[in-house]
N, C-alpha and C positions, 0 to 999 in steps of 0.2 A: 558800318565798320569799314567801308571802303575796301572791301576784300571779297574775293570770289568764294572764300571758305565760309561754310555755315557759321553763324555767330556763335553757337554753343560749342563749337570745336576750337575756338580761340583759347589758347592755353594761359593758365595762371599757375605760376611756379611749376611748370612742366606738365600740367594736367589739363585736359579740356574743362572749361568752366562748368559744363553740365555734370561732370563727375562729382563735384562737390555737393551739388543738389541731390544727386542720386545717393551718395553716401549717407546723407541725412535722412532721406526718404526710406531707404532700405533699413536703416537702423531703427526706424519706428514701425514700419509696416512689413518688413521682411519680404515675403514673396508676393505681396499684393501691390506691386508697383507697375504702373503702365506708363510708357514713354511714347508720346505722340511725335512722330517724325514726318517730315515733309521734304523740304529742300535738302538735297544731298542726304537722303534717308539712309542709303547703304553706307555712306562714309560715317555717319553718326553711329549707326548700329555697330559698325566695325570698331570704332574708337572706344566703345564702352562695354561691349559684350564680354570681353575677357575678364574684366573686373567685376561685372554685375551679371551673373549667369542666370538668376532667377527672375529677371524682369520680363515683362511682355512689351510688345511694340504694336502701336496702332498707326496706320498710315493715313495722313491727311493729304489727299491727292491735290486738292485746290486750297490755296491759302486764303480762307474766307474769314479769318479772325479767331480770337481766343475762344469764343463760345463754340464755334464750329470745331475747333480742335478737341474740346471736351466731348462734343457729340460723337466724334470719331472714336473716342476711347470707350464709350459706354458699352458697346458689344463685348468688350474684353473684361468687364467687371464680373467678379465671381458673385454668385447668388447670395452668399451669406454677408456680403459687405453692407453695413448699415450707414456708415459715415464715410464720406469721401473728402480727402484733403487734396487741394489743387495747388501745385507749385509751379514756378516759372524756371525754365532752364537757364535763364540769364541772370538769376539772382543767387549767386554762389555762396554768399556769406550767411544765408539763413541758418539759424541754429535749431537743433532738435528741441531745446527747452521751450522755445517760442511756439513751436508747432504743438508740443504736448500741452502747453497752457491753452492754446486755441481750442484743441479738441476737448480738454477738460471743461473749459467754460461753456463750450457748445452743449455738452452733455449735462452739466450741472444746472445751467440756466434753462435748459429745454429749448434752445434756439433751433430754428430750422436752417439758418445760415449764420455763420460767424465770419467776420472779415478781420484780418490782421491789418492794422493801420499804424501809421507812424507820422510824427510831426517833423517837418524838414524846414530848415532855414531857407533853402532854395528849392521849392517844389516843382520847378520847371520840368516839364516832360512827363509828369506823373498825373494819374487820374485823381481828382479831388473828391474827398468825402463830403457829402452834403447831409447835414443834420436838420431835423425838424425842430420846431419850437419846444418840443418835449425832450430834445437831446438825443433822440433815436435816429439811426441812420436811415435816410429815405432814398438816397441815390448815390451813384458814383459817376462823375462826369469826366470823360477823357479830355486831356488838354486840348485836342483839336476841336472839341465841341464846347469847351467851357467859355463862359462869358468873362469879360474883364474882371467883374466882381468875384466870380467863382475862382478865378486864377489867383486871387489874393489869399485864398484859403491855404493854410500850411499843413493841414491834415490830409495825408494822401493814402492811396490804396497801395498796399505792398504787392498785390497780385496773389496773395495766399488766402485761401478760403477753406472752411470746413462746412460741408453741406450734407444734410440728410439725403441719402441716395434717392429715395422715392420723390422727394421734393425737387431734387436737381433735375430729374427727368421732366417734371412738370414745367420748371422754369425754362429749360432749354427749348421746349416746344413753344414757349411764349416769346422767344427772341425774334426780333426783326432787324434787318440791316438798315435801319433808318438813321444813318449818321453820315458824317462827312466822308468816311472811309468806305462806306458801303459794305461793312463787315458785320458779322455776328459777334457783338461784344459780350464777353463773359460778365463784365461789370453790370450789364443790364439785368442780371438775375436778382439784383437788389430791388429794382423797380417791379420786376415780376413778382417777387416775394411780397412786396407791399400791396400789390393789386390783389393777391390771393390771401391777404390777411395773415401772412406767416410771421413768425417771431424772428426778428433779425437783430443780431448783436455785433459789437465790435470789441476787439482786444487791441489796446494801444501798446505797441512795442516801445520799450525804453531805450532801445539801441537802434538809432536810425541807420547805422552802417550796415547792419545785417540785411536790410531790405533794399540796398542799392541795386538798381537794375543796370546792366551793362549794355549801352547802345553805341559806344564809340571807343576809340583807342585810348583817349584820355581817362575815361572811367575805368577801363580795363587796367590801366597802369595804376590808378588810384587804389583799386581793390587789391591788386598784387602787393602794393606797398603796405596796405592795412593788414593783409594776411602775414606778411613778413614780420611785422612788428607785434602781432598778437601772440 
């Protein structure tokens, strides 16, 4: 973002981008929302606490990847939670209908993991969905680790998952930082699930705009323009 301010605090129509994600999450899960904070943790907490008073915060001291962020949140989970939905703080246009559909399909089909996916005309910057010969999802490859052939794939990972709680704990224990970034990728839970013979499904979103991830000022401005016109 070329800014000293934490990315999720950059504003869209006068509100931090993370507030849009939280509004959707709280509308579905009420008081069972955990926000993982790290860089500028106190500033992030201060910016959202007044509008979202029933959320919990988990602190990620070292920025070791998305999988590590979820590891930091696990101790704050309430014991009765059976299904976990994981959202990204920089994907502010995600809709509650899409999340509800993801949860519903996960339960209806008996999946252990469900991944919200989308097809993009320009998938640059996004993790690619890798399907097996049977059409089932077998991996998610981050752009930095993708081969030239894999980068041609236009089906991408939205960063939104629904995962059985007990299985998630197993998958996280299986993660290794064996990648270009040296991080624990949450996307590797798909490979972990396949190794453990778990049932993995995908839900294809019909609206590519709602899964736009903000990583630069140009995309921030695009999302603001889309929100204004919606």
